[in-house]
SELO-347389 format. One record per residue (C-alpha): residue number from 1; residue in one letter; x, y, z. Coordinates in steps of 0.25 Angstrom, whole numbers. Example, Ala and Ser with C-alpha at 12.3 -4.5 7.8 and 13.67 -1.06 7.14 Angstrom:
BEGIN
+------+------+-------+-------+-------+
! panu ! loti !    c1 !    c2 !    c3 !
+------+------+-------+-------+-------+
!    1 !    A !    49 !   -18 !    31 !
!    2 !    S !    55 !    -4 !    29 !
+------+------+-------+-------+-------+
***
This chain:
BEGIN
+------+------+-------+-------+-------+
! panu ! loti !    c1 !    c2 !    c3 !
+------+------+-------+-------+-------+
!    1 !    M !   489 !   358 !   639 !
!    2 !    G !   483 !   344 !   639 !
!    3 !    S !   479 !   331 !   646 !
!    4 !    G !   481 !   320 !   636 !
!    5 !    G !   472 !   325 !   625 !
!    6 !    S !   471 !   339 !   619 !
!    7 !    L !   464 !   349 !   627 !
!    8 !    G !   462 !   358 !   615 !
!    9 !    F !   448 !   362 !   611 !
!   10 !    T !   441 !   373 !   603 !
!   11 !    L !   433 !   384 !   609 !
!   12 !    F !   423 !   392 !   601 !
!   13 !    C !   417 !   406 !   602 !
!   14 !    W !   406 !   409 !   593 !
!   15 !    V !   398 !   421 !   588 !
!   16 !    L !   383 !   420 !   587 !
!   17 !    A !   376 !   429 !   578 !
!   18 !    E !   365 !   437 !   584 !
!   19 !    A !   356 !   438 !   572 !
!   20 !    V !   362 !   429 !   562 !
!   21 !    S !   364 !   414 !   563 !
!   22 !    Y !   374 !   407 !   554 !
!   23 !    S !   382 !   395 !   552 !
!   24 !    P !   397 !   394 !   555 !
!   25 !    W !   401 !   398 !   541 !
!   26 !    G !   388 !   401 !   535 !
!   27 !    F !   382 !   414 !   529 !
!   28 !    S !   374 !   425 !   535 !
!   29 !    Q !   365 !   435 !   528 !
!   30 !    R !   367 !   449 !   532 !
!   31 !    D !   358 !   461 !   530 !
!   32 !    S !   365 !   465 !   518 !
!   33 !    G !   361 !   452 !   511 !
!   34 !    V !   376 !   448 !   509 !
!   35 !    L !   379 !   434 !   513 !
!   36 !    R !   393 !   432 !   521 !
!   37 !    A !   400 !   421 !   528 !
!   38 !    A !   396 !   421 !   543 !
!   39 !    A !   405 !   421 !   554 !
!   40 !    P !   412 !   408 !   559 !
!   41 !    L !   404 !   401 !   571 !
!   42 !    H !   417 !   401 !   579 !
!   43 !    P !   425 !   414 !   578 !
!   44 !    V !   434 !   411 !   589 !
!   45 !    V !   440 !   397 !   591 !
!   46 !    V !   449 !   393 !   602 !
!   47 !    Q !   457 !   380 !   603 !
!   48 !    C !   463 !   378 !   617 !
!   49 !    Q !   475 !   369 !   615 !
!   50 !    E !   485 !   363 !   625 !
!   51 !    A !   494 !   376 !   627 !
!   52 !    Q !   488 !   386 !   618 !
!   53 !    M !   475 !   391 !   612 !
!   54 !    L !   471 !   394 !   598 !
!   55 !    V !   461 !   405 !   595 !
!   56 !    T !   455 !   406 !   581 !
!   57 !    V !   447 !   418 !   578 !
!   58 !    H !   439 !   421 !   566 !
!   59 !    R !   440 !   435 !   562 !
!   60 !    D !   425 !   436 !   560 !
!   61 !    L !   424 !   436 !   575 !
!   62 !    F !   410 !   442 !   576 !
!   63 !    G !   404 !   435 !   564 !
!   64 !    M !   401 !   448 !   557 !
!   65 !    G !   410 !   445 !   545 !
!   66 !    R !   419 !   456 !   549 !
!   67 !    L !   433 !   450 !   552 !
!   68 !    V !   441 !   455 !   563 !
!   69 !    R !   456 !   458 !   561 !
!   70 !    A !   466 !   448 !   567 !
!   71 !    A !   474 !   459 !   574 !
!   72 !    E !   462 !   463 !   582 !
!   73 !    L !   461 !   449 !   588 !
!   74 !    T !   470 !   446 !   600 !
!   75 !    L !   471 !   435 !   610 !
!   76 !    G !   473 !   436 !   625 !
!   77 !    S !   476 !   448 !   634 !
!   78 !    A !   490 !   448 !   627 !
!   79 !    A !   483 !   451 !   614 !
!   80 !    C !   490 !   440 !   606 !
!   81 !    L !   488 !   441 !   591 !
!   82 !    P !   483 !   430 !   581 !
!   83 !    V !   494 !   421 !   577 !
!   84 !    A !   487 !   417 !   563 !
!   85 !    Q !   476 !   421 !   554 !
!   86 !    S !   468 !   413 !   543 !
!   87 !    P !   463 !   423 !   532 !
!   88 !    A !   456 !   411 !   526 !
!   89 !    E !   448 !   409 !   538 !
!   90 !    D !   448 !   423 !   544 !
!   91 !    T !   453 !   418 !   557 !
!   92 !    V !   465 !   422 !   567 !
!   93 !    T !   472 !   412 !   577 !
!   94 !    F !   478 !   415 !   590 !
!   95 !    V !   487 !   404 !   597 !
!   96 !    A !   491 !   407 !   611 !
!   97 !    G !   497 !   398 !   622 !
!   98 !    L !   487 !   397 !   634 !
!   99 !    H !   496 !   407 !   642 !
!  100 !    E !   498 !   416 !   631 !
!  101 !    C !   492 !   429 !   626 !
!  102 !    G !   488 !   433 !   640 !
!  103 !    S !   479 !   421 !   643 !
!  104 !    T !   475 !   418 !   658 !
!  105 !    L !   474 !   405 !   665 !
!  106 !    Q !   462 !   402 !   675 !
!  107 !    M !   462 !   389 !   683 !
!  108 !    T !   449 !   382 !   687 !
!  109 !    P !   447 !   369 !   695 !
!  110 !    D !   446 !   362 !   681 !
!  111 !    S !   453 !   370 !   671 !
!  112 !    L !   464 !   379 !   666 !
!  113 !    I !   458 !   390 !   658 !
!  114 !    Y !   466 !   399 !   649 !
!  115 !    K !   459 !   412 !   645 !
!  116 !    T !   462 !   422 !   635 !
!  117 !    I !   454 !   432 !   626 !
!  118 !    L !   453 !   434 !   611 !
!  119 !    S !   451 !   449 !   609 !
!  120 !    Y !   446 !   457 !   596 !
!  121 !    K !   449 !   472 !   596 !
!  122 !    P !   444 !   478 !   584 !
!  123 !    T !   452 !   490 !   578 !
!  124 !    P !   447 !   501 !   569 !
!  125 !    S !   449 !   498 !   555 !
!  126 !    G !   447 !   510 !   544 !
!  127 !    N !   440 !   519 !   554 !
!  128 !    L !   447 !   521 !   567 !
!  129 !    L !   434 !   526 !   574 !
!  130 !    I !   426 !   513 !   573 !
!  131 !    V !   427 !   498 !   574 !
!  132 !    R !   417 !   488 !   568 !
!  133 !    T !   418 !   477 !   578 !
!  134 !    N !   418 !   475 !   593 !
!  135 !    A !   430 !   470 !   601 !
!  136 !    A !   428 !   456 !   606 !
!  137 !    V !   434 !   447 !   617 !
!  138 !    V !   434 !   432 !   617 !
!  139 !    P !   439 !   426 !   630 !
!  140 !    I !   444 !   412 !   628 !
!  141 !    E !   447 !   401 !   638 !
!  142 !    C !   454 !   388 !   636 !
!  143 !    H !   451 !   377 !   647 !
!  144 !    Y !   460 !   366 !   651 !
!  145 !    P !   457 !   355 !   661 !
!  146 !    R !   465 !   355 !   674 !
!  147 !    K !   462 !   341 !   679 !
!  148 !    N !   472 !   334 !   670 !
!  149 !    N !   487 !   334 !   670 !
!  150 !    V !   491 !   345 !   659 !
!  151 !    S !   504 !   345 !   652 !
!  152 !    S !   509 !   346 !   638 !
!  153 !    N !   521 !   337 !   641 !
!  154 !    A !   521 !   322 !   644 !
!  155 !    I !   519 !   318 !   658 !
!  156 !    Q !   531 !   313 !   665 !
!  157 !    P !   530 !   302 !   676 !
!  158 !    T !   536 !   312 !   686 !
!  159 !    W !   526 !   323 !   682 !
!  160 !    V !   517 !   328 !   694 !
!  161 !    P !   502 !   329 !   690 !
!  162 !    F !   497 !   344 !   690 !
!  163 !    H !   487 !   342 !   701 !
!  164 !    S !   496 !   335 !   710 !
!  165 !    T !   507 !   346 !   709 !
!  166 !    L !   496 !   356 !   713 !
!  167 !    S !   491 !   348 !   725 !
!  168 !    A !   505 !   345 !   730 !
!  169 !    E !   508 !   360 !   730 !
!  170 !    E !   495 !   363 !   736 !
!  171 !    R !   491 !   373 !   726 !
!  172 !    L !   477 !   378 !   726 !
!  173 !    M !   468 !   379 !   713 !
!  174 !    F !   460 !   392 !   713 !
!  175 !    S !   448 !   395 !   703 !
!  176 !    L !   438 !   405 !   700 !
!  177 !    R !   426 !   401 !   692 !
!  178 !    L !   413 !   407 !   686 !
!  179 !    M !   401 !   399 !   691 !
!  180 !    N !   387 !   398 !   687 !
!  181 !    D !   376 !   405 !   695 !
!  182 !    D !   373 !   393 !   705 !
!  183 !    W !   388 !   391 !   707 !
!  184 !    S !   387 !   376 !   702 !
!  185 !    T !   396 !   376 !   690 !
!  186 !    E !   406 !   385 !   683 !
!  187 !    R !   399 !   395 !   674 !
!  188 !    I !   401 !   392 !   659 !
!  189 !    S !   398 !   406 !   653 !
!  190 !    N !   406 !   418 !   657 !
!  191 !    G !   396 !   428 !   652 !
!  192 !    F !   388 !   437 !   661 !
!  193 !    Q !   378 !   448 !   661 !
!  194 !    L !   378 !   460 !   670 !
!  195 !    G !   369 !   457 !   681 !
!  196 !    E !   374 !   443 !   683 !
!  197 !    S !   384 !   438 !   693 !
!  198 !    L !   397 !   431 !   691 !
!  199 !    H !   398 !   418 !   700 !
!  200 !    L !   413 !   416 !   704 !
!  201 !    Q !   419 !   404 !   712 !
!  202 !    A !   433 !   404 !   717 !
!  203 !    D !   438 !   390 !   721 !
!  204 !    V !   451 !   384 !   726 !
!  205 !    A !   455 !   369 !   725 !
!  206 !    S !   464 !   366 !   736 !
!  207 !    G !   466 !   351 !   734 !
!  208 !    D !   472 !   345 !   747 !
!  209 !    H !   475 !   359 !   753 !
!  210 !    V !   469 !   362 !   766 !
!  211 !    P !   454 !   368 !   765 !
!  212 !    L !   454 !   382 !   759 !
!  213 !    R !   445 !   394 !   758 !
!  214 !    I !   446 !   402 !   745 !
!  215 !    F !   444 !   417 !   744 !
!  216 !    V !   444 !   427 !   733 !
!  217 !    D !   454 !   438 !   737 !
!  218 !    D !   450 !   447 !   725 !
!  219 !    C !   444 !   447 !   711 !
!  220 !    V !   445 !   458 !   700 !
!  221 !    A !   438 !   459 !   687 !
!  222 !    T !   445 !   464 !   675 !
!  223 !    L !   443 !   465 !   660 !
!  224 !    S !   455 !   456 !   657 !
!  225 !    P !   461 !   443 !   663 !
!  226 !    D !   472 !   452 !   670 !
!  227 !    R !   467 !   455 !   684 !
!  228 !    K !   476 !   467 !   684 !
!  229 !    S !   470 !   474 !   671 !
!  230 !    F !   460 !   486 !   672 !
!  231 !    P !   449 !   488 !   674 !
!  232 !    Q !   447 !   479 !   686 !
!  233 !    Y !   436 !   477 !   696 !
!  234 !    A !   438 !   471 !   710 !
!  235 !    L !   427 !   461 !   713 !
!  236 !    I !   434 !   455 !   726 !
!  237 !    D !   444 !   462 !   733 !
!  238 !    L !   450 !   464 !   747 !
!  239 !    S !   453 !   450 !   750 !
!  240 !    G !   439 !   444 !   747 !
!  241 !    C !   430 !   456 !   747 !
!  242 !    L !   420 !   455 !   735 !
!  243 !    V !   420 !   470 !   733 !
!  244 !    D !   412 !   470 !   720 !
!  245 !    G !   400 !   466 !   729 !
!  246 !    R !   401 !   479 !   737 !
!  247 !    S !   397 !   487 !   724 !
!  248 !    D !   382 !   492 !   724 !
!  249 !    D !   379 !   485 !   711 !
!  250 !    S !   385 !   471 !   715 !
!  251 !    T !   380 !   459 !   722 !
!  252 !    S !   394 !   451 !   721 !
!  253 !    A !   397 !   442 !   733 !
!  254 !    F !   404 !   430 !   738 !
!  255 !    I !   395 !   417 !   739 !
!  256 !    S !   393 !   413 !   754 !
!  257 !    P !   394 !   403 !   759 !
!  258 !    R !   405 !   396 !   751 !
!  259 !    L !   403 !   383 !   744 !
!  260 !    R !   416 !   378 !   750 !
!  261 !    Q !   428 !   385 !   755 !
!  262 !    E !   437 !   383 !   743 !
!  263 !    T !   426 !   391 !   735 !
!  264 !    L !   422 !   405 !   735 !
!  265 !    Q !   410 !   410 !   726 !
!  266 !    F !   406 !   424 !   723 !
!  267 !    M !   397 !   432 !   713 !
!  268 !    V !   400 !   445 !   706 !
!  269 !    D !   390 !   453 !   698 !
!  270 !    A !   394 !   454 !   683 !
!  271 !    F !   400 !   467 !   679 !
!  272 !    K !   407 !   474 !   668 !
!  273 !    F !   418 !   485 !   668 !
!  274 !    V !   413 !   499 !   665 !
!  275 !    G !   417 !   505 !   652 !
!  276 !    D !   422 !   491 !   646 !
!  277 !    D !   415 !   484 !   636 !
!  278 !    R !   423 !   471 !   636 !
!  279 !    N !   413 !   464 !   645 !
!  280 !    L !   423 !   454 !   650 !
!  281 !    I !   429 !   453 !   664 !
!  282 !    Y !   439 !   444 !   671 !
!  283 !    I !   438 !   441 !   686 !
!  284 !    T !   451 !   438 !   693 !
!  285 !    C !   451 !   433 !   708 !
!  286 !    H !   462 !   431 !   718 !
!  287 !    L !   458 !   418 !   726 !
!  288 !    K !   465 !   414 !   739 !
!  289 !    V !   462 !   403 !   750 !
!  290 !    S !   464 !   402 !   765 !
!  291 !    P !   462 !   390 !   774 !
!  292 !    A !   447 !   386 !   775 !
!  293 !    D !   449 !   386 !   790 !
!  294 !    Q !   454 !   400 !   791 !
!  295 !    A !   444 !   411 !   794 !
!  296 !    P !   442 !   421 !   783 !
!  297 !    D !   448 !   434 !   786 !
!  298 !    P !   450 !   448 !   779 !
!  299 !    L !   460 !   442 !   769 !
!  300 !    N !   452 !   429 !   766 !
!  301 !    K !   438 !   433 !   764 !
!  302 !    A !   426 !   433 !   755 !
!  303 !    C !   417 !   445 !   757 !
!  304 !    S !   405 !   450 !   750 !
!  305 !    F !   397 !   463 !   753 !
!  306 !    N !   383 !   462 !   758 !
!  307 !    K !   375 !   473 !   753 !
!  308 !    A !   363 !   470 !   762 !
!  309 !    S !   372 !   472 !   775 !
!  310 !    S !   383 !   481 !   768 !
!  311 !    L !   393 !   472 !   774 !
!  312 !    W !   404 !   463 !   769 !
!  313 !    A !   401 !   448 !   772 !
!  314 !    P !   411 !   436 !   771 !
!  315 !    V !   408 !   423 !   765 !
!  316 !    E !   414 !   417 !   778 !
!  317 !    G !   421 !   423 !   790 !
!  318 !    T !   417 !   435 !   798 !
!  319 !    G !   412 !   448 !   793 !
!  320 !    D !   424 !   456 !   797 !
!  321 !    I !   433 !   450 !   787 !
!  322 !    C !   425 !   458 !   776 !
!  323 !    S !   426 !   471 !   783 !
!  324 !    C !   438 !   475 !   775 !
!  325 !    C !   430 !   473 !   762 !
!  326 !    E !   424 !   487 !   765 !
!  327 !    T !   436 !   494 !   770 !
!  328 !    G !   446 !   488 !   759 !
!  329 !    N !   456 !   485 !   770 !
!  330 !    C !   457 !   470 !   768 !
!  331 !    P !   470 !   463 !   770 !
!  332 !    L !   476 !   458 !   757 !
!  333 !    Y !   488 !   449 !   754 !
!  334 !    A !   502 !   452 !   760 !
!  335 !    G !   495 !   461 !   770 !
!  336 !    Y !   491 !   471 !   761 !
!  337 !    S !   477 !   478 !   763 !
!  338 !    R !   470 !   487 !   753 !
!  339 !    R !   464 !   500 !   760 !
!  340 !    T !   454 !   505 !   750 !
!  341 !    N !   439 !   505 !   747 !
!  342 !    P !   436 !   491 !   742 !
!  343 !    L !   426 !   496 !   732 !
!  344 !    A !   437 !   504 !   724 !
!  345 !    R !   442 !   492 !   717 !
!  346 !    W !   457 !   497 !   717 !
!  347 !    P !   460 !   495 !   702 !
!  348 !    G !   474 !   491 !   700 !
!  349 !    R !   478 !   491 !   714 !
!  350 !    R !   478 !   477 !   718 !
!  351 !    L !   489 !   471 !   726 !
!  352 !    K !   497 !   460 !   719 !
!  353 !    R !   497 !   446 !   725 !
!  354 !    D !   505 !   434 !   724 !
!  355 !    I !   495 !   423 !   719 !
!  356 !    S !   506 !   412 !   718 !
!  357 !    S !   502 !   407 !   732 !
!  358 !    K !   495 !   394 !   733 !
!  359 !    Q !   484 !   401 !   741 !
!  360 !    E !   479 !   411 !   730 !
!  361 !    A !   476 !   412 !   715 !
!  362 !    E !   471 !   422 !   705 !
!  363 !    V !   460 !   417 !   696 !
!  364 !    S !   450 !   423 !   686 !
!  365 !    V !   437 !   421 !   678 !
!  366 !    G !   434 !   427 !   665 !
!  367 !    P !   432 !   433 !   655 !
!  368 !    L !   418 !   435 !   660 !
!  369 !    L !   408 !   442 !   649 !
!  370 !    I !   400 !   452 !   656 !
!  371 !    L !   388 !   458 !   647 !
!  372 !    D !   377 !   468 !   649 !
!  373 !    S !   365 !   461 !   654 !
!  374 !    A !   357 !   467 !   642 !
!  375 !    R !   367 !   460 !   632 !
!  376 !    G !   366 !   446 !   638 !
!  377 !    L !   377 !   436 !   634 !
!  378 !    W !   376 !   439 !   619 !
!  379 !    S !   381 !   451 !   612 !
!  380 !    S !   370 !   460 !   606 !
!  381 !    S !   380 !   464 !   595 !
!  382 !    G !   386 !   451 !   591 !
!  383 !    G !   379 !   439 !   598 !
!  384 !    L !   392 !   434 !   603 !
!  385 !    A !   392 !   422 !   612 !
!  386 !    P !   399 !   426 !   624 !
!  387 !    A !   403 !   413 !   630 !
!  388 !    V !   406 !   399 !   626 !
!  389 !    K !   412 !   388 !   635 !
!  390 !    T !   416 !   374 !   631 !
!  391 !    P !   420 !   364 !   641 !
!  392 !    H !   435 !   369 !   640 !
!  393 !    G !   434 !   384 !   637 !
!  394 !    M !   426 !   396 !   635 !
!  395 !    C !   426 !   407 !   624 !
!  396 !    V !   419 !   420 !   626 !
!  397 !    L !   416 !   430 !   614 !
!  398 !    G !   412 !   444 !   619 !
!  399 !    V !   409 !   457 !   611 !
!  400 !    F !   413 !   470 !   617 !
+------+------+-------+-------+-------+
***
């Protein structure tokens, strides 16, 4: 992919030692009095190229002088293995197409974002009962601009520009973004502590289309980019009910009134899955639109639970459109309805929907790093920097 010049760039993640400072290839003094070469400053280097990404990993991943095995490193949900090793430099290299190894694509108003993860899963060596290193996950993103004509081939005189084609077909561009606390700009860091709130904003760019109002039909949180994976937790369900706000320990709610009809904002209290220590979550939402002059109804609504009144309240429309949020008898696509308790979360029983329509789309944010409030955004065991973002991409290194 490109637009005249190369869009390749180098993305760095680094390990910051908590008690020992060192130069990129200097020496550090240990308690034993033995000098040894310190870890490289950038153990993970990502190059986002036109059609693929190159990930180079130094086997001294944690900066402790203990080299990880190449077979314990994989790329993406498909667990692709390294394609090359350098014994002289103690590095391994992954090469994968932007759509390979289980990577996912997210579209924002300005960027195409290809996401994948580098996984380190230690296996017992010598003693089958113990391991001496923690597992680690390094989420990786490659960002490419959307506002230029993108093609790997020469542009022919009869070629139709990308944005013109979309406008002619009246397709809509949906996005879901993580915002800062005052909603003014997109949030740079994807790290959160328990007790903080996630500020999420759904948008639709309609171009020359008739005025539209956006709704969030449902949102589900998972531990992987696959929304069908388990465990999963429903944040929004029943065609626009923010069911997470119904929980006793939650203040999650839609923001009312709207900033504009094509934008819908909502807050979700940070959380982690019980019994899982990976600390990363993904949020996938199904977005849809209706004509802006059409009154909201039980199928097109944005409802929050008001604990003071113990009632569901809509962002716009009459209160009766939210009554089904409590009963669970809300209309869904194709005339289906779900007759059950909305607080039961229904793991694995979601109806399949055709999202090829121009009026709806499925979008996601993540991975989001959720840490215990006592730990802050730094690992007490390794001092790892959890998030680094450049103008074109982000890399997160977390220890779990």
